C-alpha positions in Angstrom: 79.7 -6.4 7.0 79.8 -3.1 5.0 78.6 -1.2 8.1 81.4 -2.5 10.2 84.0 -1.7 7.4 82.6 1.8 7.2 82.8 2.4 10.9 86.4 1.1 10.9 87.3 3.4 8.0 85.8 6.3 9.9 87.7 5.5 13.0 91.0 5.2 11.1 90.4 8.5 9.4 89.5 10.2 12.7 92.7 8.9 14.3 94.8 10.0 11.3 93.2 13.4 11.5 94.2 13.7 15.2 97.7 12.5 14.2 97.9 15.3 11.7 96.8 17.8 14.3 99.6 16.7 16.6 102.2 16.8 13.8 101.0 20.3 12.8 101.3 21.4 16.5 104.8 19.9 16.8 106.0 21.6 13.6 105.0 25.0 14.9 107.8 25.9 17.3 106.0 28.6 19.3 103.1 26.3 20.2 102.8 25.3 23.9 100.1 22.6 23.7 100.1 19.4 21.6 96.8 17.5 21.6 98.3 14.0 22.2 95.2 12.8 24.2 92.7 13.1 21.5 93.1 9.5 20.3 94.7 6.3 21.4 97.0 6.5 18.3 98.5 9.9 19.2 98.7 9.0 22.9 100.7 5.8 22.1 103.0 7.7 19.6 103.6 10.6 22.0 107.3 9.7 22.6 107.9 8.9 19.0 106.5 12.3 17.8 108.9 14.9 19.0 109.8 13.0 22.2 112.7 10.9 23.3 112.7 8.4 20.4 114.4 8.1 17.1 111.5 8.0 14.5 111.5 7.0 10.9 108.4 7.7 8.7 107.9 5.8 5.5 105.5 7.4 3.1 104.0 4.9 0.6 102.8 6.5 -2.6 101.2 5.2 -5.8 102.3 6.4 -9.2 98.9 6.1 -11.0 96.9 9.2 -12.0 93.8 7.9 -10.2 95.7 8.0 -6.9 97.2 11.5 -7.4 95.1 13.1 -4.6 96.2 10.5 -2.1 99.8 10.8 -3.2 99.9 14.6 -2.8 98.2 14.3 0.6 100.7 11.7 1.8 103.7 13.7 0.5 102.5 16.9 2.2 102.0 15.0 5.5 105.5 13.6 5.1 106.8 17.2 4.5 105.1 18.4 7.7 106.5 15.4 9.6 110.0 16.3 8.5 109.7 19.6 10.3 109.1 17.9 13.7 112.3 17.9 15.8 112.8 15.3 18.5 114.0 16.5 21.9 116.4 13.8 22.9 117.4 13.3 26.6 119.8 10.7 28.0 118.1 8.2 30.2 120.0 8.2 33.4 119.4 5.8 36.3 120.4 7.4 39.6 121.2 5.8 42.9 118.2 6.2 45.2 120.5 7.4 48.1 122.0 10.1 45.9 118.5 11.2 44.9 117.4 11.4 48.6 120.5 13.6 49.3 119.8 15.8 46.3 116.1 16.2 47.3 117.1 17.0 50.9 119.5 19.7 49.7 116.7 21.1 47.4 114.2 21.1 50.3 116.7 22.9 52.5 117.2 25.6 49.8 113.5 25.9 49.3 112.9 26.3 53.0 115.5 29.1 53.1 113.9 30.8 50.2 110.4 30.4 51.8 111.8 31.9 55.1 113.3 34.8 53.2 110.0 35.4 51.4 108.1 35.3 54.7 110.5 37.8 56.2 110.1 40.1 53.2 106.3 39.8 53.5 106.3 40.6 57.2 105.5 37.1 58.3 108.8 36.5 60.2 107.1 34.5 63.1 106.2 31.6 60.8 108.0 28.4 61.7 108.4 25.3 59.5 108.9 22.4 61.8 111.0 19.5 60.7 109.4 16.1 60.4 109.0 13.9 63.5 110.7 10.5 63.6 107.4 8.8 62.9 106.8 11.0 59.8 110.4 10.4 58.6 109.9 6.7 58.9 106.6 6.8 57.0 108.2 8.9 54.2 111.2 6.5 54.1 108.8 3.6 53.6 106.9 5.4 50.8 110.1 6.3 49.1 111.5 2.7 49.2 108.1 1.5 48.0 108.2 3.9 45.1 111.8 3.3 44.1 
């Protein structure tokens, strides 16, 4: 029984250590990578930590002198957590037909850009064939299946 409790405590401490690494990375604004995949806990809390969720942290502390180290550790973690800013985005559901039109327009613009790049690179004889009817049908089925 004590071995199982020890393993569980080690696992909890490891997850909390990874959580602290994520919070430190999120608090540093210039940092590109946040290690969310290091533990199940941080992966599950990804949206709550600096993502698209409203997050509240409650720091439980104990006023006894014997628990002073834990209280200071908890308060310093809460202070770091306060520096994490969430990047909220409005969740918008778009009509699939409007999305298809938007993507078609974007594809047309990208093809024009690619043709211009090919012309500037001296590859003006490159042709980009449009999809055949069969390919369009298959893509339409895949899009409907996805949406």
